[in-house]
C-alpha positions as CSV (number, residue, x, y, z in Angstrom):
1,S,0.0,10.7,26.1
2,K,2.4,8.7,24.0
3,R,0.7,5.5,25.2
4,E,-2.6,6.8,24.0
5,M,-1.1,7.7,20.6
6,R,0.4,4.3,20.3
7,V,-3.0,2.7,21.1
8,Q,-4.8,4.9,18.6
9,R,-2.1,4.1,15.9
10,F,-2.5,0.3,16.7
11,A,-6.3,0.5,16.3
12,G,-6.1,2.5,13.1
13,Q,-3.6,0.2,11.5
14,L,-5.5,-2.9,12.6
15,W,-8.6,-1.5,10.9
16,K,-6.6,-0.8,7.7
17,T,-5.2,-4.3,7.8
18,L,-8.7,-5.9,8.0
19,Y,-10.0,-3.6,5.3
20,H,-7.2,-4.1,2.8
21,A,-7.3,-7.9,3.5
22,S,-11.1,-7.9,2.8
23,V,-10.8,-5.9,-0.5
24,T,-7.9,-8.2,-1.5
25,V,-9.7,-11.5,-0.8
26,F,-13.2,-10.5,-2.1
27,P,-12.1,-9.8,-5.7
28,M,-10.3,-13.1,-5.8
29,W,-13.6,-14.8,-5.2
30,A,-16.0,-12.4,-6.9
31,F,-14.0,-12.1,-10.2
32,R,-12.6,-15.6,-10.4
33,G,-13.0,-17.0,-13.9
34,Q,-13.4,-13.6,-15.5
35,S,-11.3,-13.0,-18.6
36,F,-9.7,-9.9,-17.0
37,W,-8.6,-11.7,-13.8
38,P,-6.1,-12.0,-12.2
39,P,-4.4,-8.6,-12.6
40,G,-1.3,-8.7,-14.7
41,F,-2.2,-11.8,-16.6
42,A,-5.0,-10.3,-18.8
43,G,-4.3,-8.3,-21.9
44,A,-5.9,-5.2,-23.3
45,E,-8.6,-7.3,-25.1
46,A,-10.0,-8.5,-21.8
47,L,-9.6,-5.3,-19.8
48,F,-11.3,-3.2,-22.5
49,E,-13.6,-5.7,-24.1
50,K,-16.0,-4.1,-26.6
51,Y,-14.9,-0.6,-25.5
52,P,-16.5,1.8,-24.9
53,Y,-19.4,-0.6,-24.2
54,T,-17.5,-2.9,-21.9
55,P,-20.0,-5.1,-20.2
56,Q,-20.4,-5.0,-16.5
57,V,-19.8,-8.1,-14.3
58,P,-21.4,-9.0,-11.0
59,Y,-20.2,-7.2,-7.8
60,L,-18.0,-4.8,-9.8
61,R,-20.2,-1.7,-9.1
62,E,-20.6,-2.5,-5.4
63,F,-16.8,-3.0,-5.1
64,Y,-16.2,0.3,-6.8
65,M,-18.5,2.2,-4.5
66,V,-17.0,0.7,-1.3
67,Q,-13.5,1.7,-2.5
68,F,-14.6,5.2,-3.4
69,G,-16.1,5.6,0.0
70,Y,-13.0,4.4,1.7
71,Y,-10.6,6.7,-0.1
72,L,-12.9,9.6,0.3
73,H,-12.9,9.0,4.1
74,A,-9.1,8.6,4.0
75,F,-8.7,11.9,2.2
76,V,-10.8,13.8,4.7
77,A,-9.0,12.0,7.6
78,T,-5.6,13.0,6.2
79,L,-6.6,16.6,5.9
80,M,-7.5,16.6,9.6
81,Q,-4.1,15.3,10.6
82,R,-2.2,18.6,10.4
83,G,0.9,17.4,12.2
84,R,1.4,14.3,10.0
85,P,4.9,14.3,8.5
86,N,3.8,12.9,5.1
87,I,0.5,14.8,4.8
88,V,1.4,16.3,1.4
89,E,2.3,12.9,-0.2
90,M,-0.8,11.3,1.2
91,T,-3.1,14.1,0.1
92,V,-1.7,13.9,-3.4
93,H,-2.1,10.1,-3.4
94,H,-5.7,10.2,-2.2
95,L,-6.7,12.9,-4.7
96,A,-5.1,11.0,-7.5
97,T,-6.9,7.8,-6.4
98,L,-10.3,9.4,-6.1
99,A,-9.9,11.0,-9.5
100,L,-8.9,7.7,-11.1
101,I,-11.8,5.8,-9.4
102,F,-14.4,8.4,-10.3
103,V,-13.4,9.0,-13.9
104,S,-12.7,5.3,-14.7
105,Y,-16.2,4.3,-13.6
106,F,-18.4,7.3,-14.4
107,V,-16.7,8.8,-17.5
108,Q,-14.5,6.2,-19.2
109,N,-16.3,2.9,-18.4
110,T,-13.0,1.1,-17.6
111,P,-13.9,-0.6,-14.2
112,R,-12.2,-3.8,-15.2
113,F,-8.9,-1.9,-15.5
114,G,-9.7,0.1,-12.4
115,V,-10.4,-2.9,-10.1
116,S,-7.1,-4.5,-11.3
117,V,-5.2,-1.3,-10.4
118,M,-6.9,-1.2,-7.0
119,W,-6.1,-4.8,-6.3
120,V,-2.4,-4.6,-6.9
121,H,-2.4,-1.7,-4.4
122,D,-4.5,-3.4,-1.8
123,V,-2.5,-6.6,-1.8
124,C,0.6,-4.6,-0.8
125,D,-1.3,-2.5,1.8
126,V,-2.0,-5.7,3.9
127,P,1.6,-6.3,5.0
128,V,2.2,-2.5,5.2
129,S,-0.6,-2.1,7.7
130,F,0.2,-5.3,9.6
131,T,3.8,-4.3,9.9
132,R,2.7,-1.0,11.5
133,V,0.4,-3.0,13.8
134,V,3.2,-5.2,15.2
135,V,6.1,-2.8,15.0
136,D,5.4,-1.5,18.6
137,L,5.1,-5.0,20.1
138,S,7.9,-6.9,21.7
139,W,7.7,-9.8,19.3
140,T,10.5,-10.2,16.8
141,L,9.3,-12.8,14.2
142,P,5.9,-11.3,13.2
143,P,7.3,-7.8,12.2
144,A,10.3,-9.4,10.5
145,V,8.1,-11.8,8.4
146,S,5.6,-9.0,7.6
147,Y,8.4,-6.6,6.6
148,V,9.9,-9.1,4.2
149,L,6.4,-9.8,2.6
150,L,5.9,-6.0,2.5
151,M,9.1,-5.4,0.5
152,A,8.6,-8.4,-1.8
153,S,4.9,-7.6,-2.6
154,W,5.8,-3.9,-3.2
155,L,8.5,-4.8,-5.8
156,V,6.3,-7.4,-7.6
157,F,2.9,-5.7,-7.7
158,R,3.5,-1.9,-7.4
159,L,6.8,-1.7,-9.3
160,Y,6.3,-4.5,-11.9
161,V,2.7,-5.5,-12.4
162,F,1.3,-2.0,-12.1
163,P,3.6,-0.1,-14.5
164,F,4.8,-2.9,-16.8
165,R,1.6,-4.8,-17.2
166,L,-1.4,-2.6,-16.4
167,I,-0.2,0.8,-17.4
168,Y,1.4,-0.7,-20.5
169,A,-2.0,-2.3,-21.4
170,S,-3.8,1.0,-21.0
171,S,-1.3,3.4,-22.5
172,Y,0.0,1.3,-25.5
173,E,-1.3,-2.2,-26.0
174,C,-5.0,-1.2,-26.2
175,F,-4.3,1.3,-29.0
176,H,-1.7,-0.8,-30.7
177,K,-4.1,-3.7,-31.0
178,G,-7.1,-1.6,-31.9
179,V,-9.1,-2.5,-28.9
180,V,-9.6,1.2,-28.0
181,R,-9.9,4.0,-30.5
182,F,-8.0,7.1,-29.3
183,S,-11.1,9.2,-30.2
184,D,-13.0,7.3,-27.5
185,A,-10.4,7.8,-24.9
186,Y,-11.7,11.2,-23.6
187,S,-9.5,11.5,-20.6
188,W,-6.9,8.8,-21.2
189,I,-3.9,11.2,-21.2
190,P,-4.5,12.9,-17.8
191,L,-5.5,9.5,-16.3
192,T,-2.3,7.9,-17.6
193,G,-0.4,10.9,-16.1
194,L,-2.0,10.2,-12.7
195,L,-1.0,6.6,-12.9
196,I,2.6,7.5,-13.7
197,V,2.5,9.9,-10.7
198,L,1.5,7.0,-8.5
199,V,4.5,4.9,-9.9
200,F,6.9,7.7,-8.9
201,M,5.3,7.8,-5.4
202,H,5.7,4.1,-5.1
203,V,9.4,4.4,-5.8
204,Q,9.7,7.1,-3.2
205,W,7.7,5.1,-0.6
206,L,9.8,2.0,-1.3
207,I,12.9,4.0,-0.4
208,E,11.2,5.2,2.8
209,L,10.0,1.7,3.7
210,A,13.5,0.4,3.2
211,G,14.5,3.0,5.8
212,M,12.6,1.1,8.4
213,G,14.9,-1.9,7.9
214,K,17.9,0.4,7.8
215,V,16.9,2.0,11.1
216,Y,16.4,-1.4,12.7
217,L,19.8,-2.8,11.5
218,K,21.6,0.4,12.6
219,T,20.0,1.1,15.9
220,G,17.9,-2.0,16.8
221,A,14.8,0.3,17.0
222,R,11.6,-1.0,15.6
223,V,9.8,2.1,14.5
224,D,7.7,3.2,11.5
225,S,10.2,5.7,10.2
226,T,7.9,6.5,7.3
227,E,5.4,8.3,9.5
228,A,7.4,9.0,12.7
229,T,9.1,12.3,13.3
230,E,12.9,12.5,13.7
231,E,12.4,13.0,17.4
232,E,10.4,9.8,17.7
233,V,13.0,7.8,15.7
234,K,15.7,9.1,18.0
235,E,13.7,8.2,21.1
236,A,13.1,4.7,19.8
237,A,16.8,4.3,19.0
238,A,17.8,5.5,22.5
239,A,15.2,3.1,24.1
240,A,16.6,0.2,22.0
241,A,20.2,1.0,22.9
242,S,19.2,1.2,26.6
243,K,17.4,-2.1,26.4
244,K,20.4,-3.7,24.7
245,K,22.7,-2.4,27.3
246,Q,20.6,-3.7,30.1
247,S,20.5,-7.1,28.4
248,E,24.3,-7.1,28.1
249,D,24.7,-6.1,31.7
250,K,22.4,-8.9,32.8
251,K,24.4,-11.4,30.8
252,N,27.7,-10.1,32.2
253,K,26.4,-10.4,35.8
254,T,25.2,-13.9,35.1
255,A,28.6,-14.9,33.7
256,T,30.4,-13.3,36.6
257,K,28.3,-15.3,39.1
258,K,29.0,-18.5,37.3
259,K,32.7,-17.9,37.3
260,A,32.5,-17.0,41.1
261,Q,30.8,-20.3,41.7
């Protein structure tokens, strides 16, 4: 039933909120004081220190393995959701993420850069997941605040820090400053290509996320238009219109009674 689907969606997004919040907060504690932290403020010298023999730091390996496990599970779960509207985009995203995590750790030895990339993604996924948790509830303030934080964090971290600080450091600054020799960058070009693919996907998703606000302003329907089908969006809009009409009718009746008195 639709109610069961909503409950399942609520539980799934609540789990994602807790997970992304955990992997956002943990690095802030684990890597505090490190030269490559926080993401966006460190240059190529700190991200690729003594490359290709960049020294490990405590908790970095464990953090990587947890993230790899999460995205591997997310990839398999996505493939099982045959009727999902954005299954192609999510499959491409998860494949690119798995490739970047695997190669950056096991082939290129660039986990400092990798954990920085993962963090600027996770910090945005917290308000994304939380917005999807509260979008079906009757409250107005929590989804509004969460949605504003979602859009702001997306613009700052995914569309500024990620391309203009991190990708810049890995694709230009590290070579320009001589921190990394191009002969040691075995898979740098395809990995940079995958990072750029993610940037384009972020732009597309920002447009889709903006559609959530557009649908609400136009119809009053609070619905996750990024994952909902057109039919579900129409049903939510119709329900919102009906609720608004009932509210207006109630106000009119109350006003009529007051005039009669």
